[in-house]
N, CA, C and O atoms as a GROMACS GRO file, in nm:
protein
  588
    1UNK      N    1  20.280 -11.200 -10.268
    1UNK     CA    2  20.144 -11.205 -10.218
    1UNK      C    3  20.064 -11.090 -10.277
    1UNK      O    4  20.086 -10.974 -10.243
    2UNK      N    5  19.973 -11.122 -10.364
    2UNK     CA    6  19.893 -11.016 -10.424
    2UNK      C    7  19.763 -10.999 -10.346
    2UNK      O    8  19.711 -11.094 -10.288
    3UNK      N    9  19.713 -10.875 -10.347
    3UNK     CA   10  19.589 -10.847 -10.274
    3UNK      C   11  19.474 -10.823 -10.370
    3UNK      O   12  19.380 -10.752 -10.336
    4UNK      N   13  19.480 -10.880 -10.488
    4UNK     CA   14  19.370 -10.865 -10.581
    4UNK      C   15  19.254 -10.951 -10.533
    4UNK      O   16  19.272 -11.066 -10.493
    5UNK      N   17  19.136 -10.894 -10.538
    5UNK     CA   18  19.018 -10.965 -10.491
    5UNK      C   19  18.980 -11.071 -10.592
    5UNK      O   20  18.955 -11.041 -10.709
    6UNK      N   21  18.975 -11.193 -10.549
    6UNK     CA   22  18.932 -11.303 -10.634
    6UNK      C   23  18.816 -11.372 -10.566
    6UNK      O   24  18.788 -11.349 -10.448
    7UNK      N   25  18.750 -11.457 -10.641
    7UNK     CA   26  18.640 -11.532 -10.581
    7UNK      C   27  18.699 -11.630 -10.481
    7UNK      O   28  18.799 -11.695 -10.510
    8UNK      N   29  18.640 -11.641 -10.364
    8UNK     CA   30  18.692 -11.734 -10.263
    8UNK      C   31  18.689 -11.878 -10.313
    8UNK      O   32  18.596 -11.918 -10.384
    9UNK      N   33  18.788 -11.953 -10.276
    9UNK     CA   34  18.795 -12.094 -10.314
    9UNK      C   35  18.693 -12.174 -10.234
    9UNK      O   36  18.662 -12.141 -10.119
   10UNK      N   37  18.643 -12.279 -10.295
   10UNK     CA   38  18.549 -12.369 -10.226
   10UNK      C   39  18.581 -12.513 -10.266
   10UNK      O   40  18.656 -12.537 -10.361
   11UNK      N   41  18.525 -12.605 -10.195
   11UNK     CA   42  18.535 -12.746 -10.228
   11UNK      C   43  18.677 -12.801 -10.224
   11UNK      O   44  18.756 -12.766 -10.136
   12UNK      N   45  18.706 -12.889 -10.320
   12UNK     CA   46  18.836 -12.957 -10.322
   12UNK      C   47  18.951 -12.859 -10.345
   12UNK      O   48  19.061 -12.878 -10.292
   13UNK      N   49  18.927 -12.753 -10.423
   13UNK     CA   50  19.031 -12.652 -10.447
   13UNK      C   51  19.070 -12.584 -10.316
   13UNK      O   52  19.188 -12.558 -10.292
   14UNK      N   53  18.972 -12.556 -10.231
   14UNK     CA   54  18.999 -12.494 -10.102
   14UNK      C   55  19.080 -12.588 -10.013
   14UNK      O   56  19.177 -12.547  -9.950
   15UNK      N   57  19.041 -12.714 -10.008
   15UNK     CA   58  19.113 -12.811  -9.925
   15UNK      C   59  19.258 -12.826  -9.970
   15UNK      O   60  19.349 -12.835  -9.888
   16UNK      N   61  19.279 -12.830 -10.102
   16UNK     CA   62  19.415 -12.844 -10.154
   16UNK      C   63  19.500 -12.721 -10.120
   16UNK      O   64  19.616 -12.734 -10.082
   17UNK      N   65  19.441 -12.602 -10.134
   17UNK     CA   66  19.515 -12.478 -10.106
   17UNK      C   67  19.549 -12.469  -9.957
   17UNK      O   68  19.659 -12.428  -9.922
   18UNK      N   69  19.456 -12.506  -9.871
   18UNK     CA   70  19.480 -12.502  -9.726
   18UNK      C   71  19.593 -12.599  -9.689
   18UNK      O   72  19.678 -12.568  -9.606
   19UNK      N   73  19.593 -12.716  -9.752
   19UNK     CA   74  19.699 -12.814  -9.725
   19UNK      C   75  19.834 -12.759  -9.771
   19UNK      O   76  19.935 -12.777  -9.703
   20UNK      N   77  19.835 -12.691  -9.885
   20UNK     CA   78  19.957 -12.632  -9.940
   20UNK      C   79  20.010 -12.520  -9.851
   20UNK      O   80  20.131 -12.502  -9.838
   21UNK      N   81  19.919 -12.444  -9.789
   21UNK     CA   82  19.957 -12.330  -9.706
   21UNK      C   83  19.958 -12.364  -9.557
   21UNK      O   84  19.943 -12.275  -9.473
   22UNK      N   85  19.976 -12.489  -9.523
   22UNK     CA   86  19.964 -12.533  -9.384
   22UNK      C   87  20.066 -12.468  -9.290
   22UNK      O   88  20.044 -12.466  -9.169
   23UNK      N   89  20.175 -12.414  -9.343
   23UNK     CA   90  20.276 -12.352  -9.257
   23UNK      C   91  20.243 -12.207  -9.222
   23UNK      O   92  20.304 -12.150  -9.132
   24UNK      N   93  20.146 -12.147  -9.293
   24UNK     CA   94  20.110 -12.007  -9.269
   24UNK      C   95  20.011 -11.995  -9.153
   24UNK      O   96  19.942 -12.091  -9.121
   25UNK      N   97  20.003 -11.877  -9.091
   25UNK     CA   98  19.901 -11.853  -8.988
   25UNK      C   99  19.761 -11.860  -9.050
   25UNK      O  100  19.745 -11.842  -9.170
   26UNK      N  101  19.661 -11.886  -8.967
   26UNK     CA  102  19.525 -11.906  -9.018
   26UNK      C  103  19.470 -11.784  -9.092
   26UNK      O  104  19.401 -11.800  -9.192
   27UNK      N  105  19.498 -11.663  -9.044
   27UNK     CA  106  19.449 -11.543  -9.113
   27UNK      C  107  19.510 -11.531  -9.253
   27UNK      O  108  19.442 -11.494  -9.348
   28UNK      N  109  19.637 -11.562  -9.263
   28UNK     CA  110  19.704 -11.555  -9.393
   28UNK      C  111  19.650 -11.663  -9.487
   28UNK      O  112  19.634 -11.639  -9.607
   29UNK      N  113  19.621 -11.781  -9.433
   29UNK     CA  114  19.562 -11.888  -9.514
   29UNK      C  115  19.426 -11.845  -9.568
   29UNK      O  116  19.397 -11.865  -9.687
   30UNK      N  117  19.343 -11.787  -9.482
   30UNK     CA  118  19.210 -11.742  -9.525
   30UNK      C  119  19.223 -11.635  -9.632
   30UNK      O  120  19.149 -11.635  -9.730
   31UNK      N  121  19.317 -11.544  -9.614
   31UNK     CA  122  19.340 -11.436  -9.710
   31UNK      C  123  19.385 -11.492  -9.845
   31UNK      O  124  19.336 -11.450  -9.950
   32UNK      N  125  19.479 -11.587  -9.842
   32UNK     CA  126  19.530 -11.647  -9.966
   32UNK      C  127  19.422 -11.726 -10.040
   32UNK      O  128  19.430 -11.744 -10.162
   33UNK      N  129  19.322 -11.774  -9.967
   33UNK     CA  130  19.213 -11.849 -10.029
   33UNK      C  131  19.100 -11.758 -10.076
   33UNK      O  132  18.999 -11.806 -10.129
   34UNK      N  133  19.115 -11.628 -10.057
   34UNK     CA  134  19.016 -11.533 -10.109
   34UNK      C  135  18.913 -11.487 -10.010
   34UNK      O  136  18.816 -11.422 -10.048
   35UNK      N  137  18.929 -11.519  -9.884
   35UNK     CA  138  18.830 -11.482  -9.782
   35UNK      C  139  18.871 -11.354  -9.712
   35UNK      O  140  18.909 -11.354  -9.595
   36UNK      N  141  18.863 -11.243  -9.786
   36UNK     CA  142  18.896 -11.113  -9.730
   36UNK      C  143  18.823 -11.005  -9.809
   36UNK      O  144  18.776 -11.029  -9.921
   37UNK      N  145  18.814 -10.887  -9.750
   37UNK     CA  146  18.760 -10.770  -9.818
   37UNK      C  147  18.855 -10.654  -9.792
   37UNK      O  148  18.928 -10.653  -9.692
   38UNK      N  149  18.852 -10.557  -9.881
   38UNK     CA  150  18.934 -10.438  -9.865
   38UNK      C  151  18.841 -10.321  -9.841
   38UNK      O  152  18.750 -10.296  -9.920
   39UNK      N  153  18.863 -10.247  -9.732
   39UNK     CA  154  18.778 -10.133  -9.699
   39UNK      C  155  18.814 -10.014  -9.786
   39UNK      O  156  18.912 -10.018  -9.860
   40UNK      N  157  18.733  -9.909  -9.778
   40UNK     CA  158  18.759  -9.787  -9.855
   40UNK      C  159  18.894  -9.727  -9.819
   40UNK      O  160  18.960  -9.668  -9.904
   41UNK      N  161  18.933  -9.742  -9.696
   41UNK     CA  162  19.061  -9.688  -9.650
   41UNK      C  163  19.180  -9.776  -9.688
   41UNK      O  164  19.294  -9.743  -9.654
   42UNK      N  165  19.156  -9.885  -9.758
   42UNK     CA  166  19.264  -9.972  -9.801
   42UNK      C  167  19.300 -10.080  -9.700
   42UNK      O  168  19.395 -10.155  -9.722
   43UNK      N  169  19.226 -10.088  -9.591
   43UNK     CA  170  19.254 -10.188  -9.488
   43UNK      C  171  19.197 -10.324  -9.532
   43UNK      O  172  19.085 -10.332  -9.582
   44UNK      N  173  19.275 -10.428  -9.514
   44UNK     CA  174  19.232 -10.563  -9.551
   44UNK      C  175  19.172 -10.630  -9.428
   44UNK      O  176  19.233 -10.635  -9.322
   45UNK      N  177  19.051 -10.682  -9.447
   45UNK     CA  178  18.984 -10.753  -9.338
   45UNK      C  179  18.963 -10.898  -9.379
   45UNK      O  180  18.904 -10.927  -9.483
   46UNK      N  181  19.012 -10.988  -9.298
   46UNK     CA  182  19.002 -11.131  -9.327
   46UNK      C  183  18.871 -11.182  -9.267
   46UNK      O  184  18.840 -11.154  -9.151
   47UNK      N  185  18.797 -11.258  -9.347
   47UNK     CA  186  18.669 -11.312  -9.302
   47UNK      C  187  18.688 -11.459  -9.262
   47UNK      O  188  18.666 -11.550  -9.343
   48UNK      N  189  18.728 -11.480  -9.138
   48UNK     CA  190  18.754 -11.616  -9.090
   48UNK      C  191  18.627 -11.700  -9.080
   48UNK      O  192  18.631 -11.821  -9.103
   49UNK      N  193  18.516 -11.637  -9.047
   49UNK     CA  194  18.390 -11.712  -9.032
   49UNK      C  195  18.353 -11.781  -9.163
   49UNK      O  196  18.325 -11.900  -9.166
   50UNK      N  197  18.352 -11.703  -9.273
   50UNK     CA  198  18.318 -11.763  -9.402
   50UNK      C  199  18.422 -11.867  -9.443
   50UNK      O  200  18.388 -11.969  -9.503
   51UNK      N  201  18.548 -11.841  -9.410
   51UNK     CA  202  18.656 -11.935  -9.442
   51UNK      C  203  18.632 -12.069  -9.371
   51UNK      O  204  18.640 -12.175  -9.434
   52UNK      N  205  18.604 -12.063  -9.242
   52UNK     CA  206  18.579 -12.186  -9.167
   52UNK      C  207  18.452 -12.257  -9.214
   52UNK      O  208  18.449 -12.380  -9.222
   53UNK      N  209  18.349 -12.180  -9.245
   53UNK     CA  210  18.226 -12.240  -9.297
   53UNK      C  211  18.253 -12.314  -9.427
   53UNK      O  212  18.204 -12.425  -9.448
   54UNK      N  213  18.332 -12.251  -9.516
   54UNK     CA  214  18.365 -12.314  -9.644
   54UNK      C  215  18.450 -12.439  -9.622
   54UNK      O  216  18.432 -12.539  -9.692
   55UNK      N  217  18.541 -12.434  -9.526
   55UNK     CA  218  18.623 -12.552  -9.496
   55UNK      C  219  18.537 -12.668  -9.448
   55UNK      O  220  18.554 -12.782  -9.492
   56UNK      N  221  18.445 -12.639  -9.358
   56UNK     CA  222  18.357 -12.745  -9.307
   56UNK      C  223  18.270 -12.802  -9.418
   56UNK      O  224  18.252 -12.923  -9.427
   57UNK      N  225  18.218 -12.715  -9.503
   57UNK     CA  226  18.135 -12.762  -9.614
   57UNK      C  227  18.217 -12.847  -9.710
   57UNK      O  228  18.170 -12.949  -9.760
   58UNK      N  229  18.342 -12.804  -9.736
   58UNK     CA  230  18.429 -12.880  -9.826
   58UNK      C  231  18.461 -13.018  -9.770
   58UNK      O  232  18.479 -13.113  -9.846
   59UNK      N  233  18.466 -13.029  -9.639
   59UNK     CA  234  18.493 -13.158  -9.576
   59UNK      C  235  18.367 -13.241  -9.558
   59UNK      O  236  18.372 -13.353  -9.507
   60UNK      N  237  18.253 -13.187  -9.601
   60UNK     CA  238  18.128 -13.262  -9.596
   60UNK      C  239  18.054 -13.252  -9.465
   60UNK      O  240  17.970 -13.336  -9.435
   61UNK      N  241  18.085 -13.150  -9.387
   61UNK     CA  242  18.016 -13.130  -9.259
   61UNK      C  243  17.919 -13.014  -9.276
   61UNK      O  244  17.962 -12.898  -9.275
   62UNK      N  245  17.789 -13.042  -9.292
   62UNK     CA  246  17.694 -12.933  -9.312
   62UNK      C  247  17.671 -12.856  -9.182
   62UNK      O  248  17.653 -12.916  -9.075
   63UNK      N  249  17.673 -12.724  -9.191
   63UNK     CA  250  17.651 -12.642  -9.072
   63UNK      C  251  17.503 -12.626  -9.043
   63UNK      O  252  17.462 -12.634  -8.927
   64UNK      N  253  17.424 -12.603  -9.146
   64UNK     CA  254  17.280 -12.586  -9.125
   64UNK      C  255  17.207 -12.683  -9.217
   64UNK      O  256  17.199 -12.660  -9.338
   65UNK      N  257  17.154 -12.791  -9.162
   65UNK     CA  258  17.087 -12.890  -9.245
   65UNK      C  259  16.959 -12.839  -9.308
   65UNK      O  260  16.916 -12.890  -9.412
   66UNK      N  261  16.896 -12.737  -9.248
   66UNK     CA  262  16.774 -12.683  -9.306
   66UNK      C  263  16.809 -12.597  -9.427
   66UNK      O  264  16.927 -12.570  -9.453
   67UNK      N  265  16.708 -12.555  -9.499
   67UNK     CA  266  16.731 -12.475  -9.619
   67UNK      C  267  16.799 -12.343  -9.583
   67UNK      O  268  16.775 -12.289  -9.475
   68UNK      N  269  16.882 -12.292  -9.671
   68UNK     CA  270  16.952 -12.168  -9.640
   68UNK      C  271  16.855 -12.051  -9.628
   68UNK      O  272  16.756 -12.043  -9.702
   69UNK      N  273  16.882 -11.962  -9.535
   69UNK     CA  274  16.795 -11.848  -9.512
   69UNK      C  275  16.846 -11.730  -9.592
   69UNK      O  276  16.962 -11.727  -9.635
   70UNK      N  277  16.761 -11.633  -9.612
   70UNK     CA  278  16.802 -11.517  -9.690
   70UNK      C  279  16.879 -11.416  -9.606
   70UNK      O  280  16.927 -11.315  -9.660
   71UNK      N  281  16.893 -11.441  -9.477
   71UNK     CA  282  16.976 -11.355  -9.394
   71UNK      C  283  16.910 -11.228  -9.348
   71UNK      O  284  16.975 -11.143  -9.287
   72UNK      N  285  16.781 -11.211  -9.375
   72UNK     CA  286  16.714 -11.089  -9.333
   72UNK      C  287  16.616 -11.120  -9.221
   72UNK      O  288  16.550 -11.225  -9.222
   73UNK      N  289  16.606 -11.032  -9.126
   73UNK     CA  290  16.505 -11.042  -9.023
   73UNK      C  291  16.533 -11.147  -8.919
   73UNK      O  292  16.640 -11.208  -8.914
   74UNK      N  293  16.432 -11.167  -8.835
   74UNK     CA  294  16.443 -11.264  -8.726
   74UNK      C  295  16.343 -11.375  -8.747
   74UNK      O  296  16.257 -11.368  -8.834
   75UNK      N  297  16.356 -11.477  -8.667
   75UNK     CA  298  16.260 -11.586  -8.668
   75UNK      C  299  16.132 -11.538  -8.601
   75UNK      O  300  16.138 -11.467  -8.501
   76UNK      N  301  16.015 -11.576  -8.654
   76UNK     CA  302  15.891 -11.535  -8.589
   76UNK      C  303  15.876 -11.602  -8.453
   76UNK      O  304  15.906 -11.720  -8.437
   77UNK      N  305  15.829 -11.526  -8.355
   77UNK     CA  306  15.814 -11.578  -8.219
   77UNK      C  307  15.671 -11.622  -8.190
   77UNK      O  308  15.646 -11.691  -8.091
   78UNK      N  309  15.577 -11.581  -8.275
   78UNK     CA  310  15.435 -11.608  -8.257
   78UNK      C  311  15.384 -11.550  -8.125
   78UNK      O  312  15.297 -11.608  -8.060
   79UNK      N  313  15.439 -11.436  -8.089
   79UNK     CA  314  15.393 -11.360  -7.972
   79UNK      C  315  15.392 -11.214  -8.009
   79UNK      O  316  15.477 -11.168  -8.086
   80UNK      N  317  15.297 -11.140  -7.954
   80UNK     CA  318  15.294 -10.995  -7.972
   80UNK      C  319  15.274 -10.932  -7.836
   80UNK      O  320  15.231 -10.998  -7.741
   81UNK      N  321  15.305 -10.805  -7.826
   81UNK     CA  322  15.280 -10.733  -7.702
   81UNK      C  323  15.206 -10.604  -7.735
   81UNK      O  324  15.210 -10.554  -7.847
   82UNK      N  325  15.139 -10.553  -7.635
   82UNK     CA  326  15.064 -10.429  -7.652
   82UNK      C  327  15.163 -10.314  -7.646
   82UNK      O  328  15.244 -10.304  -7.554
   83UNK      N  329  15.156 -10.227  -7.746
   83UNK     CA  330  15.246 -10.112  -7.752
   83UNK      C  331  15.202 -10.004  -7.654
   83UNK      O  332  15.094 -10.011  -7.597
   84UNK      N  333  15.287  -9.906  -7.636
   84UNK     CA  334  15.261  -9.796  -7.542
   84UNK      C  335  15.130  -9.724  -7.574
   84UNK      O  336  15.060  -9.678  -7.484
   85UNK      N  337  15.097  -9.715  -7.704
   85UNK     CA  338  14.975  -9.645  -7.743
   85UNK      C  339  14.852  -9.737  -7.743
   85UNK      O  340  14.745  -9.696  -7.787
   86UNK      N  341  14.866  -9.860  -7.694
   86UNK     CA  342  14.753  -9.951  -7.682
   86UNK      C  343  14.729 -10.038  -7.803
   86UNK      O  344  14.634 -10.116  -7.804
   87UNK      N  345  14.812 -10.027  -7.905
   87UNK     CA  346  14.791 -10.105  -8.026
   87UNK      C  347  14.867 -10.238  -8.021
   87UNK      O  348  14.970 -10.251  -7.954
   88UNK      N  349  14.812 -10.335  -8.093
   88UNK     CA  350  14.880 -10.463  -8.112
   88UNK      C  351  14.910 -10.473  -8.261
   88UNK      O  352  14.820 -10.464  -8.344
   89UNK      N  353  15.036 -10.492  -8.295
   89UNK     CA  354  15.077 -10.500  -8.434
   89UNK      C  355  15.110 -10.645  -8.468
   89UNK      O  356  15.186 -10.711  -8.396
   90UNK      N  357  15.053 -10.693  -8.577
   90UNK     CA  358  15.083 -10.827  -8.626
   90UNK      C  359  15.175 -10.809  -8.746
   90UNK      O  360  15.140 -10.740  -8.841
   91UNK      N  361  15.292 -10.869  -8.742
   91UNK     CA  362  15.394 -10.847  -8.844
   91UNK      C  363  15.364 -10.909  -8.978
   91UNK      O  364  15.275 -10.993  -8.992
   92UNK      N  365  15.441 -10.865  -9.078
   92UNK     CA  366  15.424 -10.911  -9.215
   92UNK      C  367  15.452 -11.060  -9.229
   92UNK      O  368  15.396 -11.125  -9.316
   93UNK      N  369  15.538 -11.115  -9.145
   93UNK     CA  370  15.569 -11.258  -9.151
   93UNK      C  371  15.442 -11.341  -9.135
   93UNK      O  372  15.421 -11.438  -9.207
   94UNK      N  373  15.359 -11.301  -9.042
   94UNK     CA  374  15.237 -11.377  -9.013
   94UNK      C  375  15.132 -11.356  -9.123
   94UNK      O  376  15.064 -11.450  -9.163
   95UNK      N  377  15.118 -11.232  -9.170
   95UNK     CA  378  15.018 -11.206  -9.274
   95UNK      C  379  15.057 -11.273  -9.405
   95UNK      O  380  14.970 -11.321  -9.477
   96UNK      N  381  15.186 -11.277  -9.436
   96UNK     CA  382  15.230 -11.346  -9.558
   96UNK      C  383  15.207 -11.496  -9.545
   96UNK      O  384  15.165 -11.560  -9.641
   97UNK      N  385  15.234 -11.552  -9.428
   97UNK     CA  386  15.214 -11.696  -9.406
   97UNK      C  387  15.067 -11.734  -9.423
   97UNK      O  388  15.036 -11.846  -9.464
   98UNK      N  389  14.978 -11.642  -9.391
   98UNK     CA  390  14.835 -11.669  -9.404
   98UNK      C  391  14.781 -11.632  -9.541
   98UNK      O  392  14.665 -11.658  -9.571
   99UNK      N  393  14.864 -11.572  -9.625
   99UNK     CA  394  14.821 -11.533  -9.759
   99UNK      C  395  14.729 -11.413  -9.759
   99UNK      O  396  14.645 -11.400  -9.848
  100UNK      N  397  14.744 -11.325  -9.662
  100UNK     CA  398  14.659 -11.207  -9.653
  100UNK      C  399  14.709 -11.098  -9.747
  100UNK      O  400  14.828 -11.088  -9.774
  101UNK      N  401  14.617 -11.018  -9.795
  101UNK     CA  402  14.648 -10.909  -9.886
  101UNK      C  403  14.612 -10.777  -9.819
  101UNK      O  404  14.528 -10.774  -9.729
  102UNK      N  405  14.674 -10.667  -9.861
  102UNK     CA  406  14.635 -10.536  -9.806
  102UNK      C  407  14.487 -10.511  -9.833
  102UNK      O  408  14.438 -10.535  -9.943
  103UNK      N  409  14.418 -10.465  -9.734
  103UNK     CA  410  14.275 -10.438  -9.746
  103UNK      C  411  14.186 -10.549  -9.694
  103UNK      O  412  14.066 -10.529  -9.682
  104UNK      N  413  14.242 -10.666  -9.663
  104UNK     CA  414  14.161 -10.773  -9.605
  104UNK      C  415  14.105 -10.724  -9.472
  104UNK      O  416  14.174 -10.659  -9.394
  105UNK      N  417  13.979 -10.757  -9.448
  105UNK     CA  418  13.913 -10.710  -9.326
  105UNK      C  419  13.883 -10.826  -9.232
  105UNK      O  420  13.863 -10.940  -9.274
  106UNK      N  421  13.881 -10.792  -9.104
  106UNK     CA  422  13.856 -10.891  -9.001
  106UNK      C  423  13.753 -10.838  -8.903
  106UNK      O  424  13.745 -10.718  -8.876
  107UNK      N  425  13.673 -10.930  -8.851
  107UNK     CA  426  13.581 -10.898  -8.743
  107UNK      C  427  13.653 -10.936  -8.614
  107UNK      O  428  13.715 -11.042  -8.606
  108UNK      N  429  13.645 -10.851  -8.513
  108UNK     CA  430  13.714 -10.876  -8.387
  108UNK      C  431  13.614 -10.928  -8.286
  108UNK      O  432  13.512 -10.863  -8.259
  109UNK      N  433  13.641 -11.044  -8.230
  109UNK     CA  434  13.558 -11.101  -8.124
  109UNK      C  435  13.643 -11.109  -7.998
  109UNK      O  436  13.748 -11.173  -7.999
  110UNK      N  437  13.600 -11.046  -7.893
  110UNK     CA  438  13.673 -11.048  -7.767
  110UNK      C  439  13.623 -11.163  -7.681
  110UNK      O  440  13.504 -11.175  -7.655
  111UNK      N  441  13.715 -11.247  -7.637
  111UNK     CA  442  13.684 -11.356  -7.547
  111UNK      C  443  13.726 -11.318  -7.406
  111UNK      O  444  13.760 -11.203  -7.380
  112UNK      N  445  13.722 -11.415  -7.316
  112UNK     CA  446  13.756 -11.388  -7.177
  112UNK      C  447  13.903 -11.349  -7.164
  112UNK      O  448  13.934 -11.248  -7.100
  113UNK      N  449  13.992 -11.428  -7.222
  113UNK     CA  450  14.135 -11.396  -7.218
  113UNK      C  451  14.199 -11.408  -7.356
  113UNK      O  452  14.317 -11.441  -7.367
  114UNK      N  453  14.122 -11.382  -7.459
  114UNK     CA  454  14.176 -11.395  -7.594
  114UNK      C  455  14.100 -11.305  -7.690
  114UNK      O  456  13.995 -11.250  -7.656
  115UNK      N  457  14.155 -11.291  -7.808
  115UNK     CA  458  14.094 -11.213  -7.915
  115UNK      C  459  14.088 -11.302  -8.038
  115UNK      O  460  14.189 -11.360  -8.077
  116UNK      N  461  13.971 -11.312  -8.100
  116UNK     CA  462  13.957 -11.386  -8.226
  116UNK      C  463  13.949 -11.284  -8.338
  116UNK      O  464  13.875 -11.187  -8.328
  117UNK      N  465  14.026 -11.306  -8.444
  117UNK     CA  466  14.015 -11.227  -8.565
  117UNK      C  467  13.950 -11.316  -8.670
  117UNK      O  468  14.007 -11.419  -8.708
  118UNK      N  469  13.833 -11.278  -8.716
  118UNK     CA  470  13.759 -11.358  -8.812
  118UNK      C  471  13.760 -11.283  -8.944
  118UNK      O  472  13.710 -11.171  -8.953
  119UNK      N  473  13.817 -11.346  -9.047
  119UNK     CA  474  13.828 -11.280  -9.177
  119UNK      C  475  13.689 -11.262  -9.236
  119UNK      O  476  13.610 -11.356  -9.240
  120UNK      N  477  13.661 -11.142  -9.283
  120UNK     CA  478  13.532 -11.109  -9.342
  120UNK      C  479  13.550 -11.110  -9.493
  120UNK      O  480  13.627 -11.031  -9.547
  121UNK      N  481  13.477 -11.200  -9.561
  121UNK     CA  482  13.480 -11.206  -9.707
  121UNK      C  483  13.357 -11.136  -9.760
  121UNK      O  484  13.263 -11.108  -9.685
  122UNK      N  485  13.358 -11.108  -9.891
  122UNK     CA  486  13.243 -11.043  -9.953
  122UNK      C  487  13.118 -11.128  -9.939
  122UNK      O  488  13.010 -11.075  -9.913
  123UNK      N  489  13.131 -11.260  -9.956
  123UNK     CA  490  13.016 -11.348  -9.942
  123UNK      C  491  13.012 -11.417  -9.806
  123UNK      O  492  12.924 -11.499  -9.781
  124UNK      N  493  13.108 -11.385  -9.717
  124UNK     CA  494  13.112 -11.434  -9.578
  124UNK      C  495  13.104 -11.586  -9.568
  124UNK      O  496  13.030 -11.638  -9.485
  125UNK      N  497  13.181 -11.658  -9.653
  125UNK     CA  498  13.173 -11.803  -9.638
  125UNK      C  499  13.307 -11.866  -9.601
  125UNK      O  500  13.308 -11.955  -9.516
  126UNK      N  501  13.419 -11.827  -9.660
  126UNK     CA  502  13.545 -11.894  -9.627
  126UNK      C  503  13.614 -11.826  -9.511
  126UNK      O  504  13.596 -11.706  -9.490
  127UNK      N  505  13.690 -11.900  -9.437
  127UNK     CA  506  13.772 -11.852  -9.324
  127UNK      C  507  13.693 -11.800  -9.206
  127UNK      O  508  13.754 -11.753  -9.110
  128UNK      N  509  13.559 -11.807  -9.208
  128UNK     CA  510  13.484 -11.751  -9.096
  128UNK      C  511  13.443 -11.862  -9.001
  128UNK      O  512  13.390 -11.964  -9.043
  129UNK      N  513  13.468 -11.841  -8.873
  129UNK     CA  514  13.428 -11.936  -8.771
  129UNK      C  515  13.281 -11.915  -8.737
  129UNK      O  516  13.228 -11.805  -8.752
  130UNK      N  517  13.219 -12.019  -8.693
  130UNK     CA  518  13.082 -12.007  -8.647
  130UNK      C  519  13.079 -11.935  -8.514
  130UNK      O  520  13.164 -11.962  -8.428
  131UNK      N  521  12.984 -11.845  -8.494
  131UNK     CA  522  12.973 -11.773  -8.367
  131UNK      C  523  12.952 -11.871  -8.252
  131UNK      O  524  13.001 -11.848  -8.141
  132UNK      N  525  12.881 -11.979  -8.279
  132UNK     CA  526  12.856 -12.075  -8.171
  132UNK      C  527  12.986 -12.142  -8.126
  132UNK      O  528  13.001 -12.173  -8.008
  133UNK      N  529  13.080 -12.166  -8.219
  133UNK     CA  530  13.209 -12.225  -8.182
  133UNK      C  531  13.284 -12.133  -8.088
  133UNK      O  532  13.344 -12.178  -7.990
  134UNK      N  533  13.282 -12.006  -8.117
  134UNK     CA  534  13.352 -11.909  -8.033
  134UNK      C  535  13.286 -11.901  -7.896
  134UNK      O  536  13.355 -11.897  -7.794
  135UNK      N  537  13.153 -11.899  -7.893
  135UNK     CA  538  13.082 -11.892  -7.766
  135UNK      C  539  13.110 -12.016  -7.681
  135UNK      O  540  13.127 -12.006  -7.560
  136UNK      N  541  13.116 -12.134  -7.746
  136UNK     CA  542  13.147 -12.257  -7.674
  136UNK      C  543  13.286 -12.251  -7.613
  136UNK      O  544  13.305 -12.293  -7.498
  137UNK      N  545  13.384 -12.198  -7.688
  137UNK     CA  546  13.520 -12.186  -7.635
  137UNK      C  547  13.522 -12.093  -7.515
  137UNK      O  548  13.591 -12.120  -7.416
  138UNK      N  549  13.448 -11.982  -7.523
  138UNK     CA  550  13.444 -11.887  -7.412
  138UNK      C  551  13.388 -11.952  -7.287
  138UNK      O  552  13.440 -11.933  -7.177
  139UNK      N  553  13.279 -12.031  -7.303
  139UNK     CA  554  13.219 -12.096  -7.188
  139UNK      C  555  13.314 -12.199  -7.128
  139UNK      O  556  13.324 -12.211  -7.006
  140UNK      N  557  13.385 -12.274  -7.214
  140UNK     CA  558  13.481 -12.374  -7.166
  140UNK      C  559  13.590 -12.307  -7.084
  140UNK      O  560  13.628 -12.357  -6.979
  141UNK      N  561  13.642 -12.196  -7.131
  141UNK     CA  562  13.748 -12.127  -7.059
  141UNK      C  563  13.697 -12.067  -6.929
  141UNK      O  564  13.769 -12.065  -6.829
  142UNK      N  565  13.572 -12.018  -6.929
  142UNK     CA  566  13.514 -11.964  -6.807
  142UNK      C  567  13.505 -12.072  -6.700
  142UNK      O  568  13.533 -12.048  -6.583
  143UNK      N  569  13.464 -12.194  -6.742
  143UNK     CA  570  13.452 -12.304  -6.647
  143UNK      C  571  13.590 -12.343  -6.593
  143UNK      O  572  13.603 -12.372  -6.474
  144UNK      N  573  13.692 -12.344  -6.680
  144UNK     CA  574  13.828 -12.379  -6.637
  144UNK      C  575  13.880 -12.278  -6.536
  144UNK      O  576  13.947 -12.315  -6.440
  145UNK      N  577  13.851 -12.151  -6.557
  145UNK     CA  578  13.902 -12.046  -6.468
  145UNK      C  579  13.836 -12.052  -6.331
  145UNK      O  580  13.897 -12.012  -6.232
  146UNK      N  581  13.711 -12.100  -6.324
  146UNK     CA  582  13.640 -12.104  -6.196
  146UNK      C  583  13.692 -12.216  -6.107
  146UNK      O  584  13.677 -12.209  -5.985
  147UNK      N  585  13.753 -12.319  -6.166
  147UNK     CA  586  13.799 -12.435  -6.088
  147UNK      C  587  13.918 -12.405  -6.005
  147UNK      O  588  13.967 -12.492  -5.934
   0.00000   0.00000   0.00000
């Protein structure tokens, strides 16, 4: 049994090797198929999660039908909270989704229970809501709250 690091087996090669090693314990099978890492101290760690994921994929059972993620960060919640210092921070996920660039400016309109951010352009034509639309929304919400 050699402990040289090789590329982990996938697909039909993985299935054949697992069948061949069926008498071994699962950790040893994963290790023999290349699903392990060696720490600086020389300790071998078997990665069973990746091994099982590869087995399922080889058998044609997709774990995540959506596109693969890059593994960084969290899913956006589309909610923010007011920080201790009174600020509200909008994360990069949202600004990137909107195509915003550093230096983009917004006009802040305070409603009854909401805040509108209206993008201010040099010529003030794209992305700007009509003031009357905002006022109409405020009046509608005021009427709803009184009921």
